[in-house]
N, C-alpha and C positions, 0 to 999 in steps of 0.2 A: 504493500500500500504506500501511496505517496506520503512523504513526511510533511508534518505541519510546517508552515513558513516560519522564518525567523521574525522576531518582532519584540516589542517592549513587553515588560511584565504587565499583566492585566490585574486590576485591583480585585481583591477577594469579594468585595460587595457588588462588583459589576458596574459601579458608577461611571458615567460618561462625562467628559469635559463640557464646560458651558458652551464651547464653540458649536456644538451640534444644534443649538437653538436657531442659528442663523438660517433663514429661509425654510424652516421646517414646515410651515403651513403650505408651501408650494410643492412639497414632495409627497408622493403617494407612499403608503406604508403597507408592506406585505409581510407574511409570515411563512417561513419554510419549516416544515416538520420532517426531521430525518428519522427513518425507521431502519436501524442498522442490522436487519436480519434477512437471511435468505435460506431457502431449503438446501440449495446447492450453489457453490461458488463457481461462476463461469471462469474459464481459463484466461480470458482477456481482461477480467474485471480488476480495476484498481481503486474502486470506491471503498469507502469505509463501511464494510459490511462483514457479517460473520455468520457462519452456520452454527448449529447447536454444538457440534464437535469442537469447533474452533473456540467457542466461548468458554466451555468448561463451566465450573461452578462459579457462583458469585454474581452472575449477570442474568437476571430472571426476565425472560421475554414476556411472561405473563404480568409482571409488575411494571413493564416499561411505560405504559400510559400514565401511571401514577408518577413515575419519575419525570416524564416530560411535562406533566402538569405543574410540577414544582418549578421547573425552569420558566414556564409561562407566567407563573405567579411572580417569580423574581423579575422577569422582563417587565411586567406591568408596574412593579414597584419602581424599577429603574427609570422607566419612561414617564412616570407620573408627573415629573417636573416639566415635561414638554406639553405643548397644546395637544389635547386629545384628538387623535385622528382615527376614524373607523378603518378597519382593515379592508383594503381593496382586493387583495388576492391572497389565497393560501395555496401552497403546493406541498403535497406529501410525497416525499421521494425516498429513495433507499439505495441499496437493499430492495426488498419487495414489501411495500407497505401492507399489501393484502395478505401477508402471512399473519398479521394481527387480526383479531376478530373485528367485525364491523362495530360492535359496541365499544371496543377500545378506541378505534379510529374516531368514532362519534364523540367519545368523551374528550379526546384531545382537541377535536374541532370545537366542541362546546366550550372548552377552556379558553380558546382564542376568542370566541364570540363574547364570553363573559368578561374577558379582560379589556377589550377595546370596542366591541361592537363591530358589525359588518356594514360596509357600504351597501346601498340598495342593489347595486349591480355586481356584488362580490363574485369573483371567479374562484372556485374551489376545486382543485385538481388533485387526483391521486394517480400515481404510477401503479401499474399492475402487470403481472405476467399473464399471458393468455390461459395458462393452466391453473391459475390461482383464484378464478372467479366462477360464479354460477349466475344464472338469471336472478336467483333469489338474493345473492349477496350484492349484485349490482343495484337491484331495486332498493335494498336496504341502505346502500351508500347514498343513493339519490334522496331517499327519505330523510337521511341524516343531515342533508345540506350540501352534499357534493354536487357539483355542476358539470364536471368534466373528468374523463379518464384517459390516460395515456398508456397504451399497451406496448410492451416491448416485443414487437414482432420480429425485428432484426432481419429476417430472411424468410422466403417461402420455399427454400430449397433444402431438403433434408440433410444433404452432406455438408452444406454450409452451416446449418444449425448445429450439426454434430461437432464440427471443428470449433464452434463457439461454446460448446458445452451447454447449449440451450436445450431444455427438456420438453418443450411443448410441441404438439403436433401442428404443423402449419395449416392443416385442413380445418383447424379450430378457429382460425382468425375471422372468417366471415360470421361465424356463430357469435363470438364474443362481441363483435362490433354491433351485430343486430340486437343482442341482449341489452347492451348498454344504451343503444338508441331507444329501444322499447321502454327502458327505465327513465328516459328523458335526459340522458347524459350526452354532452358533446364528446366526440371521440377523436383522439389523435393516434397515429401509429408511428412508432420509432423504427427506423431501418439503419442497418450498418452496411457499408460497402468496403471492399478491399480485404475481405477475409482470405487467408491463404487457401488457394484452390478454387476460389470463386471466379468463374468466367464472366465475360460480358453478357452472355446469354443468361447465365444464372441471375445476374443482377437485374436484367430486363424482366425476367420472370417474377422476381420479388417486387419490383416497382409496379408492374402491371397487376399483380395480385393485390397489392395495397390499394391501388386505384379502383379495382373492381368492387371493393367494398363500399365505395361512394363516400369515404371519409372526407371531411372538410379541412383536415390538417395533417401534414406528414412532416416528420423530422428525418433527415438522412445525414448520418455522420460517417466520416472516414474512420476506419479502424486505426487506432493508435495503440501499439503494443508497448506497455509501460514496463520498465525494469521491475523485477521482483514478482511478476505474474507468472503463472504456469505457462502461458503461451510464449512469454519471453524466453523461458528455458527451452521450450520446444524449438523455437527459432534458432537459438544459440547452438543447439545440438544438431541442427540440420534436419530436424523432423518436419518442420514446416518452413515454407519459403514465402516471404512477404512479397506482395506485388510492388512494382516500381511506381514512381510518381505519375508516369504517363497513364498507367492502368487506372489509377485512382481518378485522374483528371477526366479520362474518357467516361468513367462511370458517373461522375458528377454531371458532366454535360448531358449524358443520356437521360439521367433522372430529371434534370432541369427541363429538357425537351418534352419528356413524357408528362411531367407535372403541368407544364405550361399548356400542352395540348388538352389536358383534362380540366383546365380552368383554375388550377392552383398557381398562385403567384408567389415568388420568393419575397419574404419580408425581412429575413435575416439569412446570412450565408448558408445555414444548414436547415432552414425552416421555410415551409410553403403553406399558404392558407388560401381557401377559396375566396373569402371576403375578409376585409380588415377586422371585422368582429370575430372571426374564427381564429385569429392569432392568439398565441399564449401570452396573456397580459402579464402574468407573473414573470416570465422570462424577459419580456420587454422591459420590465422595471429594472432588472439586473443591467441590461445593456444601456439603459438611460441613466443609470446612477441614482435611482431612487433609494428609499430606505427599506430595509427588511431586517427582521430578527430571525436568525436560524436556530431552531431548537433541536437539540440532540447531540450525541457524541460526534465530534469532528465537524459539526455544522459551522458555517461562516455567517457573520452578520455585518451589516453596514448601516450606519446612521450618521448623517451629516458629515461625511468624509472620514469618519472613524470606522475602521474595520477590525473585527476580532474573530477568533476561532476557538472552538471548544476542544477540550482534551478528547483524544480519539477513542479510547477503549470504553465500552459501555460500563465496565466495573468502576473505572476511575471517574467517569461522568456521574454515575449514581452516587458514588461515595462523596464527591464534593457537594452535591445537592443535599444529601442526607445530613451533612455537617453545616448546612446553611450557607455554603459558599457558592460563588459564581463558578460555573464550569469552564469559564474562559481560560485558555492556556496562554494567550498572548494577544497583542493588538498593535495596530499602527494607525497613524493619521496620514491620509493620502493628501499631499499638498504639493505645490510647486511643480517641478518638472514631472514628478511621478503622476500627478493629477492630469497634466496635459497629455502624457503618453497614454494613460488609461482612457481618457476621453477619445483619443484617436483610435485606439484598439477596439473599443466597444462601439463607438458611434459609427465607424466606417463599416461595421458588419451589417448595419441596417439598410434597407432599401432606400430610406429617405436620406441616408448619408449625413454629412455634416455641412453646415453653412461655411462658406469660405471665410466669413468674418470670425468664425469660431476657431480657425486655425491660428497657431502662432504666426506672427508676422514673418519670421524667418522661413516658415514652411511654405508660404503661399507661392513663391516662385517655382517650387517643384511641381506644382499642379500642371503646368503647361507640358512638361516632359512626360508626366503620367498620362495625359490625354494623348500625346503623340504616340506613346507606347500602347495605347488602347487598353489601359488599365483603369482609367477614369473616364466617365461619360462626358463627351465634349459639350453636348447640348446642355446638360445639367450644370456644367461648369460655367457656361455663358450666363446661365440663370442664377449663378451665385452659390451653387452647392457642389460638393465633392461626393459623387456617387460612383460606386464601383461598377464596371462592366462585368460580364460573366468571366472574362479572362482575369479581371481584377479580383473577383471573388476567389478564384483559384490561387491567386498570388497576394492575398490580402496582407499577409505578414510583411512581404516586401514593400507594399505600398506604405504601410505604417512606418517601416524603417526609413523610406525616402522622406516622408513628411516629418519624421522626428529628427532627421539629420543624422 
């Protein structure tokens, strides 16, 4: 698993500096709830998740909702000094959130509602594996206040799923999408491209299978093999061969063509939606630098330019909360050049791009060269915005480097 970032020590009471009050009324507020449990660990996974075997004693999955509620209470106390804002979005991620019972998920959601209240149009999403839900559980989630579910489809091709250690039957995808919609939930499907052994035709099969369900939102991410994962060991031993960059680029372009033809437009480099209202508002808040509190082991939070992260292991997380302490392991204040770079990195990922006036003065001369290289849309630049072309999306990091000098 990825190590926690370096940073300053976080106070045991979780208190935030007074600087976070600046502009607080202009920023949306969301909550991320991390569920660090999975039935099986996928070989490529670098997320802060654990199976029952990995956890051992001392971290009780059945008590997790109560532990998370203690952090929510701490968060409400810490933020009580700020103007009260209703929660705009809630995202329950993991792990596999739906390994918890629906009553536990509902209690966690209820804790958020009780602490801050919900906006009238609140978006409440949970991630789920296709083999972790039933028609009854999806209806119960909708009844509890969830509005959206994001299924980890990843692929429609059995041998690709096997390489990823995914356990679901791809033939189940149309069923779970239908069940969710019948429950009144909006649905997103997550796909991964660039798995070792995946051909371009395999990828086409997966994209077309996702589109055949009629979903209004799809995420498609390039596989990144992180050090320390089982897949990284398999690659190092020569048991698996990673595709090259050209292969991943071809798959991205194919997906973009197919999504576009089906009426889904990109709104972020790895996300497509049928209508603006179908976009994931919680993730948009991340890319726009809004405020959110991340609940759970390893969860990250951001309020008013202050970012912090919790201890990673569920036992350490529960122990700190049991002792009345903040679970934060460290924090940092994003300012100066760091804030400028972050704004470039996140803002340029969005289809709306960035206003030229928002770029540092020294970065603006680079835009003409990026237009000439067909990385930035020329017409948008004339209109005063820096918007990536499709080629620019494939080379987004290089564009950021050019603009950041």
